[in-house]
C-alpha positions in Angstrom: -2.3 17.9 -6.9 -3.2 20.7 -9.3 -3.9 18.7 -12.3 -6.3 16.7 -10.3 -7.9 19.4 -8.9 -8.7 21.7 -11.9 -10.9 19.2 -13.8 -13.5 19.9 -10.8 -13.4 23.2 -11.2 -13.1 24.2 -15.2 -14.3 20.6 -16.5 -11.2 20.5 -18.4 -8.3 17.9 -18.1 -4.4 18.3 -17.8 -1.7 16.7 -18.8 1.6 15.7 -17.1 4.8 15.6 -17.3 6.7 14.1 -14.7 10.9 12.6 -15.5 11.2 8.9 -14.7 14.3 9.9 -13.2 12.8 12.1 -10.2 9.8 9.7 -9.8 12.0 7.0 -8.9 14.5 9.3 -6.7 11.4 10.1 -4.9 10.1 6.8 -4.5 13.7 5.9 -3.1 14.1 8.2 -0.4 14.4 6.2 1.8 17.2 4.1 0.6 19.1 6.8 -0.4 18.9 9.0 3.3 20.0 5.5 4.1 22.6 5.2 1.7 24.0 9.4 1.5 23.5 9.5 5.4 23.7 6.3 7.3 26.5 3.5 6.6 24.8 2.4 3.4 21.9 1.5 1.4 19.6 -0.6 3.5 19.4 -4.6 2.8 16.1 -6.2 1.7 13.6 -6.8 4.4 10.7 -7.5 3.1 7.1 -6.0 4.5 9.4 -4.6 7.3 10.2 -0.8 7.5 14.5 0.0 7.5 14.1 2.5 9.8 11.2 2.1 12.3 10.9 -0.6 14.5 8.1 -2.6 14.9 6.6 -2.2 10.9 5.8 -5.7 9.4 3.7 -8.6 8.9 3.3 -11.0 12.3 1.2 -14.4 12.4 -1.7 -14.9 14.7 -2.5 -17.8 16.1 -5.1 -18.8 13.4 -2.3 -18.0 10.6 -3.0 -14.6 9.7 -0.7 -12.1 8.7 -1.6 -9.0 10.5 0.6 -5.7 8.7 1.3 -2.9 12.3 3.5 -0.1 11.9 3.8 2.1 15.0 4.8 5.1 13.7 5.6 7.2 17.0 6.2 7.2 20.4 2.7 7.5 22.2 1.7 4.5 19.9 4.0 2.3 21.1 2.8 3.1 24.5 -0.1 2.2 23.6 1.1 -1.1 21.7 3.0 -2.1 24.7 0.0 -2.3 27.0 -3.3 -2.2 25.2 -1.9 -4.9 22.5 1.0 -7.3 23.8 -0.3 -6.5 27.3 3.1 -5.2 29.0 3.6 -1.9 29.9 6.7 -1.9 30.9 7.7 -3.1 27.3 7.9 0.4 26.2 10.9 1.5 28.1 13.3 -1.5 28.2 16.5 -0.2 27.2 16.5 -2.6 24.1 13.1 -0.7 23.0 12.9 2.4 24.7 13.0 4.7 21.2 12.4 3.8 17.7 16.8 3.7 17.1 17.1 1.3 20.1 14.0 -0.7 18.6 15.8 -0.9 15.4 19.2 -1.7 16.3 17.3 -4.8 18.0 14.5 -6.1 15.5 15.5 -9.2 15.8 14.4 -9.4 20.2 11.9 -7.1 19.5 10.2 -8.9 16.2 10.1 -12.8 18.5 8.3 -10.7 21.4 5.5 -9.5 19.0 5.5 -12.9 17.1 5.1 -15.0 20.8 2.1 -13.0 21.8 0.6 -12.7 18.4 1.2 -16.2 17.9 -0.9 -16.8 20.5 -3.7 -15.1 20.2 -6.6 -15.4 16.7 -6.8 -12.7 14.1 -10.2 -11.1 15.3 -9.0 -10.5 19.1 -6.0 -9.2 17.7 -7.7 -6.5 15.1 -10.2 -5.6 18.7 -7.0 -4.5 20.5 -5.6 -3.1 17.7 -7.8 -0.8 16.9 -9.5 -0.3 20.2 -5.4 1.2 20.9 -5.8 3.0 17.4 -3.0 1.3 15.7 -2.6 1.4 12.3 -2.6 -2.2 10.6 -4.0 -4.3 8.1 -5.2 -7.8 8.2 -4.9 -10.5 6.3 -2.4 -9.3 4.3 -1.2 -10.5 1.0 0.4 -8.4 -1.5 -0.7 -10.6 -4.7 -4.6 -10.4 -3.3 -5.3 -6.1 -2.4 -3.7 -6.4 -5.9 -6.1 -8.7 -7.8 -8.6 -6.5 -5.8 -7.6 -3.5 -7.8 -7.5 -5.4 -11.0 -10.5 -6.9 -10.8 -12.3 -4.6 -9.9 -11.0 -2.2 -12.6 -11.3 -4.9 -15.2 -14.0 -7.2 -14.4 -11.9 -10.3 -13.7 -8.4 -11.6 -11.5 -4.8 -11.4 -13.2 -4.9 -15.2 -13.5 -8.1 -15.0 -15.5 -6.8 -12.6 -17.8 -4.3 -14.8 -18.7 -6.5 -17.8 -19.2 -8.3 -15.7 -21.3 -5.0 -14.4 -23.2 -3.9 -18.5 -23.4 -7.5 -19.2 -25.0 -7.8 -16.0 -27.6 -4.4 -15.4 -28.5 -2.8 -15.2 -32.0 -3.5 -12.4 -35.1 -6.9 -12.3 -34.6 -8.0 -11.9 -31.1 -10.1 -9.4 -30.4 -9.1 -6.2 -29.3 -10.8 -6.9 -26.6 -9.2 -9.1 -25.0 -7.9 -6.0 -23.3 -10.9 -4.0 -21.7 -8.8 -0.9 -21.5 -11.4 2.3 -22.7 -10.2 3.2 -26.1 -11.2 5.9 -28.1 -10.8 6.4 -32.9 -10.7 9.8 -31.9 -8.4 12.2 -32.4 -6.8 14.1 -28.8 -7.0 17.2 -30.7 -10.8 17.5 -29.7 -12.5 20.9 -29.3 -12.5 22.6 -25.9 -16.2 22.4 -25.7 -15.9 18.4 -26.7 -13.4 17.9 -23.6 -16.0 19.7 -21.3 -18.9 17.7 -22.4 -16.9 14.6 -22.2 -15.1 15.7 -18.3 -17.9 14.8 -15.7 -18.0 11.1 -17.4 -14.2 10.8 -17.5 -13.6 11.7 -14.1 -16.1 9.4 -13.1 -15.4 6.5 -15.2 -11.8 6.4 -15.4 -9.7 6.0 -11.5 -6.6 7.4 -10.4 -4.4 5.1 -9.0 -4.0 7.3 -6.0 -7.4 7.2 -5.1 -6.9 3.5 -4.6 -6.8 2.1 -0.9 -6.0 -0.8 0.2 -9.6 -1.8 1.7 -10.9 -1.2 -1.4 -13.3 -3.8 -2.1 
């Protein structure tokens, strides 16, 4: 966080060097823990979480997918009572805690799918919001990526591909990919770096600041 906080105080940017191996190891923490302390690396489970349940996308009556995440037992109890309409399910022997829910995920998913499939996305959204359950309605990973891409580049990924196809060739303009380019050498003076810092902070987005609800 220090390189992101420092420019706001000093007006100067910072260089960040991170080991690719360390970054991948951090990213793959869950599979590594399963491999070292569990039965082995987890199987591919799509949007589900290998060690948390329920956690995944379920289809509403109108076909919209709703991604939910239950992080603790308090949320599980609220989810059963206020969203599924079955408070007793929270203490069911097959679903009484996260370990048993993960072990019995197919049975759990079937029960949730039955309830979600009988209600519209709007109705489920209202229930999930009232129960304070984390959710993403109408989830599509490609749609979320396209929104962020369009916000930064002014076009969708498919639009960029069409533009590239239309202008492909040795004489294609450099603006084909609308990044931010500079002909100045990297060794700018300290005064120039400070003078341009405010503008740079406003114009260059940090990936860590992008959120799923960004439009």
